C-alpha positions as CSV (number, residue, x, y, z in Angstrom):
1,M,6.6,13.5,-15.1
2,K,8.2,13.7,-11.7
3,V,7.2,11.3,-9.0
4,G,7.3,11.0,-5.7
5,I,6.2,8.2,-3.1
6,A,6.8,8.6,0.5
7,G,7.1,5.9,3.0
8,A,9.9,2.8,1.7
9,G,8.0,0.0,3.1
10,V,7.1,-3.0,0.9
11,M,4.2,-1.0,-0.5
12,G,6.2,2.5,-1.1
13,A,9.2,0.0,-2.6
14,G,6.9,-1.6,-4.6
15,I,5.3,1.4,-6.2
16,A,8.7,2.9,-7.0
17,L,9.4,-0.4,-8.2
18,S,6.5,0.1,-10.7
19,S,7.3,3.6,-11.6
20,I,10.8,3.5,-12.8
21,Q,9.9,0.5,-14.4
22,A,7.5,2.7,-16.4
23,G,9.6,4.8,-16.8
24,Y,9.2,7.7,-14.6
25,T,12.2,9.9,-12.7
26,T,10.7,8.7,-9.2
27,L,11.3,9.8,-5.6
28,L,11.4,7.7,-2.8
29,F,10.9,9.7,0.7
30,D,11.4,7.9,4.2
31,V,12.2,10.0,7.6
32,S,14.3,6.5,8.2
33,E,17.8,6.1,6.6
34,A,17.6,2.5,7.4
35,A,14.0,2.4,5.8
36,L,15.7,3.6,2.7
37,E,18.1,1.4,2.6
38,K,15.7,-1.8,2.9
39,G,13.2,0.2,0.3
40,T,16.0,0.4,-2.2
41,A,17.9,-3.1,-1.4
42,Y,14.3,-4.8,-2.1
43,I,14.1,-3.1,-5.3
44,R,17.1,-3.9,-6.3
45,K,16.6,-7.4,-5.5
46,E,13.9,-7.7,-7.7
47,F,15.4,-6.5,-10.5
48,D,18.2,-9.3,-10.0
49,K,15.6,-11.6,-9.8
50,S,14.5,-10.6,-13.5
51,V,17.7,-10.4,-14.8
52,E,18.5,-13.9,-13.0
53,K,15.1,-15.3,-15.7
54,G,16.6,-13.2,-18.4
55,K,13.5,-10.8,-18.2
56,I,15.9,-8.2,-18.7
57,T,19.0,-6.9,-19.5
58,P,21.3,-6.1,-16.6
59,G,22.0,-2.9,-18.6
60,K,18.5,-1.8,-19.0
61,A,18.0,-2.7,-15.0
62,A,20.8,-0.1,-13.6
63,K,18.8,2.3,-16.9
64,M,15.9,1.5,-14.5
65,L,17.6,2.2,-11.3
66,A,19.6,5.4,-12.1
67,L,15.7,6.8,-12.3
68,L,15.3,6.1,-8.4
69,T,16.6,9.0,-5.6
70,T,16.3,8.3,-2.5
71,V,15.7,11.5,0.2
72,S,15.0,11.5,3.6
73,D,14.1,15.6,3.9
74,A,10.1,16.2,3.3
75,T,11.2,19.6,1.6
76,R,13.4,17.4,-0.9
77,L,9.9,15.7,-2.1
78,Q,9.0,17.7,-4.9
79,A,6.9,16.0,-8.0
80,D,4.3,16.0,-10.1
81,I,2.7,13.5,-8.6
82,I,3.2,12.1,-5.0
83,I,1.9,8.6,-3.3
84,E,2.2,8.1,0.3
85,A,2.0,4.7,1.0
86,V,3.1,5.7,4.9
87,L,0.7,4.4,7.8
88,E,-2.5,3.9,8.3
89,N,-3.1,6.4,10.6
90,L,-5.5,9.6,9.5
91,E,-3.3,12.1,11.8
92,I,-0.2,10.9,10.1
93,K,-1.0,11.4,6.8
94,Q,-2.6,14.3,7.4
95,T,0.5,15.8,9.0
96,L,2.6,14.4,5.7
97,F,0.4,16.1,2.8
98,R,0.1,19.9,5.1
99,Q,3.8,19.1,4.2
100,L,3.9,18.7,1.0
101,E,1.6,21.2,0.2
102,S,4.0,23.7,1.3
103,V,6.5,23.0,-0.9
104,N,5.5,21.8,-3.5
105,T,2.9,23.6,-6.1
106,T,-0.8,24.0,-6.7
107,D,-1.2,21.5,-9.7
108,A,1.0,18.6,-7.9
109,I,-1.2,15.8,-7.4
110,L,-1.4,14.7,-4.0
111,A,-2.4,11.2,-3.5
112,T,-2.9,8.5,-0.5
113,N,-2.4,5.0,-0.9
114,T,-4.7,4.5,2.1
115,S,-6.5,0.9,2.5
116,S,-9.6,2.0,4.3
117,I,-9.9,6.0,5.6
118,P,-12.6,7.8,3.6
119,I,-10.3,10.1,1.1
120,S,-13.1,13.3,2.4
121,Q,-11.1,13.1,5.8
122,I,-7.8,13.0,4.8
123,A,-8.5,16.3,2.8
124,R,-10.4,17.8,5.5
125,G,-8.4,20.8,6.4
126,M,-6.3,20.8,3.3
127,Q,-5.4,24.5,1.4
128,H,-6.5,22.5,-1.8
129,P,-8.5,19.5,-0.8
130,K,-9.2,19.2,-4.5
131,R,-6.6,17.9,-5.5
132,I,-5.9,15.0,-2.6
133,V,-7.2,11.4,-4.7
134,G,-7.2,7.9,-3.7
135,V,-4.4,6.0,-5.6
136,H,-4.8,2.7,-4.1
137,F,-2.5,-0.2,-5.2
138,F,-2.4,-3.7,-3.3
139,N,0.6,-5.5,-2.4
140,P,3.0,-6.5,-4.1
141,A,2.6,-3.6,-5.8
142,H,5.0,-3.8,-8.7
143,I,2.9,-7.3,-9.6
144,M,-0.5,-6.8,-8.3
145,K,-2.7,-5.2,-11.4
146,L,-5.5,-3.5,-10.0
147,V,-5.4,0.1,-8.5
148,E,-8.2,2.0,-6.9
149,I,-9.2,5.5,-8.1
150,I,-10.7,7.3,-5.3
151,S,-12.1,11.0,-5.1
152,G,-13.3,13.0,-2.2
153,A,-16.1,15.2,-1.7
154,E,-13.8,18.1,-3.6
155,T,-11.2,15.9,-5.3
156,D,-11.5,17.7,-8.9
157,N,-12.3,15.4,-11.3
158,T,-8.9,16.4,-13.6
159,V,-6.9,15.2,-10.9
160,A,-8.8,11.4,-10.7
161,E,-8.3,11.5,-14.8
162,K,-4.7,12.0,-14.6
163,A,-4.2,9.8,-11.5
164,F,-6.3,6.8,-13.0
165,L,-4.2,7.8,-17.1
166,W,-1.3,7.6,-14.5
167,A,-1.8,4.0,-12.9
168,E,-2.9,3.2,-16.8
169,S,0.4,3.7,-18.0
170,L,2.4,1.5,-15.1
171,G,0.4,-1.4,-17.1
172,K,-2.3,-1.5,-14.2
173,K,-5.8,-2.0,-14.2
174,A,-7.1,0.7,-12.3
175,V,-10.9,1.2,-11.4
176,Y,-12.8,4.3,-9.9
177,A,-14.1,3.8,-6.2
178,A,-16.7,5.7,-4.1
179,D,-15.1,7.3,-1.4
180,A,-16.6,4.8,1.6
181,P,-15.0,2.8,4.1
182,G,-12.6,-0.2,2.4
183,F,-13.3,1.3,-1.0
184,I,-14.5,-2.1,-3.0
185,V,-11.6,-4.4,-2.7
186,N,-11.1,-4.2,1.0
187,R,-14.5,-4.2,2.3
188,V,-15.1,-7.6,0.4
189,A,-11.5,-9.1,1.2
190,R,-12.1,-8.0,5.4
191,H,-14.2,-11.4,5.5
192,Y,-11.8,-13.6,3.9
193,Y,-9.5,-12.1,7.0
194,V,-12.1,-12.0,10.1
195,E,-13.6,-15.3,9.3
196,G,-10.5,-17.1,8.9
197,L,-9.4,-15.7,12.5
198,K,-12.7,-16.5,14.0
199,I,-12.7,-20.2,12.5
200,L,-8.5,-20.2,14.1
201,E,-10.4,-19.3,17.4
202,E,-12.8,-21.4,17.9
203,Q,-10.4,-24.2,17.3
204,I,-12.6,-25.9,14.5
205,A,-8.9,-26.1,12.2
206,S,-5.2,-25.0,12.4
207,L,-4.3,-22.3,10.4
208,D,-2.3,-24.3,8.2
209,S,-5.8,-26.4,7.3
210,I,-7.9,-23.0,7.2
211,D,-5.0,-21.9,4.0
212,R,-4.7,-25.3,2.3
213,L,-8.5,-25.6,2.4
214,C,-9.0,-22.1,0.7
215,E,-6.2,-22.6,-1.6
216,A,-8.0,-25.8,-2.5
217,S,-10.9,-23.7,-3.8
218,G,-9.3,-21.5,-5.9
219,F,-8.2,-19.1,-3.6
220,K,-4.1,-18.0,-4.5
221,M,-3.6,-17.8,-0.9
222,G,-4.9,-18.9,2.2
223,P,-5.6,-16.3,4.7
224,F,-3.1,-16.1,6.6
225,R,-0.4,-17.1,4.6
226,L,-2.2,-13.4,2.6
227,M,-1.8,-11.5,5.6
228,D,1.7,-12.2,6.3
229,L,2.6,-10.9,2.6
230,I,0.4,-8.0,3.2
231,G,1.8,-7.2,6.9
232,V,-0.1,-8.9,9.6
233,D,0.2,-5.2,11.0
234,T,-1.0,-3.4,8.3
235,N,-3.8,-5.8,8.0
236,Y,-4.8,-5.5,11.3
237,S,-4.8,-1.7,11.5
238,V,-7.6,-1.8,8.4
239,T,-9.8,-4.0,10.1
240,S,-9.4,-1.5,12.7
241,S,-10.3,1.4,11.1
242,M,-13.5,-0.5,9.0
243,F,-14.4,-1.6,12.7
244,S,-14.3,2.2,13.7
245,L,-15.7,3.2,10.2
246,F,-18.8,1.1,10.4
247,G,-20.0,1.9,13.6
248,Q,-18.1,-1.3,15.8
249,D,-19.9,-3.3,13.5
250,A,-19.5,-7.0,15.0
251,K,-18.7,-8.4,10.8
252,F,-15.4,-6.4,11.1
253,R,-14.2,-6.4,14.9
254,P,-10.4,-7.4,15.1
255,S,-9.4,-10.4,16.1
256,R,-7.5,-10.6,19.7
257,I,-5.2,-13.1,18.0
258,Q,-4.5,-11.4,15.1
259,K,-3.4,-8.4,17.7
260,Q,-1.3,-11.0,19.6
261,K,0.8,-11.2,17.0
262,V,0.7,-7.7,16.4
263,D,1.7,-6.7,19.6
264,A,4.9,-9.7,19.8
265,G,6.3,-8.0,16.6
266,H,5.2,-10.9,14.2
267,H,4.6,-8.9,11.2
268,G,4.5,-11.2,8.6
269,R,7.6,-11.7,5.8
270,K,8.9,-8.0,6.8
271,S,9.6,-9.4,10.3
272,G,10.7,-12.9,9.7
273,Q,7.8,-14.4,11.5
274,G,3.4,-13.2,11.0
275,F,1.4,-16.4,11.5
276,Y,4.7,-18.5,9.7
277,R,8.3,-18.6,10.2
278,Y,10.5,-17.4,7.3
279,E,14.0,-18.0,6.9
280,D,14.6,-15.5,4.2
């Protein structure tokens, strides 16, 4: 099986890393050559860490890296299963899938890594909506085990099953989820971020105190450190999407503090600054 990944950001690179670790020939696509370079550098760095820790040999790392090819032309993104990990924007995702439909066979599975947009919306207007399925990874994709498999209104059951089995072949724990805003995890987790931001807005506690208290309560990461890891811009985009999809329900309202961070380009670890500053 040949795997394609559309989007060479942290999420796309992480999915590509998981794919080559599982032994799949993998194409990593992005329209930006700089993004492709950054994505492959991220993958190489992760392999270097594994080699340093003695988890894999240099030869094994080189063998897996040889499975990865980068492309900046969408017409070359041809594979048996393609996972898009581009911006959380319906129009961008639909435009990409229309391009991929035109250059791939009707047997190719087109999967979206969307965090919140209903699969049925993304598949609407496509020539073959039955082959579009949600395959939602969590960041960092090469470490986090959970993958949500979401069928839209027209997704073929066989397509969903193949996506499920592929995710499991990566060593992931795949679960089926209904096609509802935020699916399972993001619907539950949204309030972890939103309420943390409300506490900060109301000056009840500093963001560091909020993080430390959550971590002391058993969470691996506090909401602000986690938003920085995921991407403040990505997290804000998902919250905005869910706010809209749930009819502007106040409990999903995006935070002005988070919006200010996004406007300032403070997108978290990937930009060197989010709610915290990062040297590396």
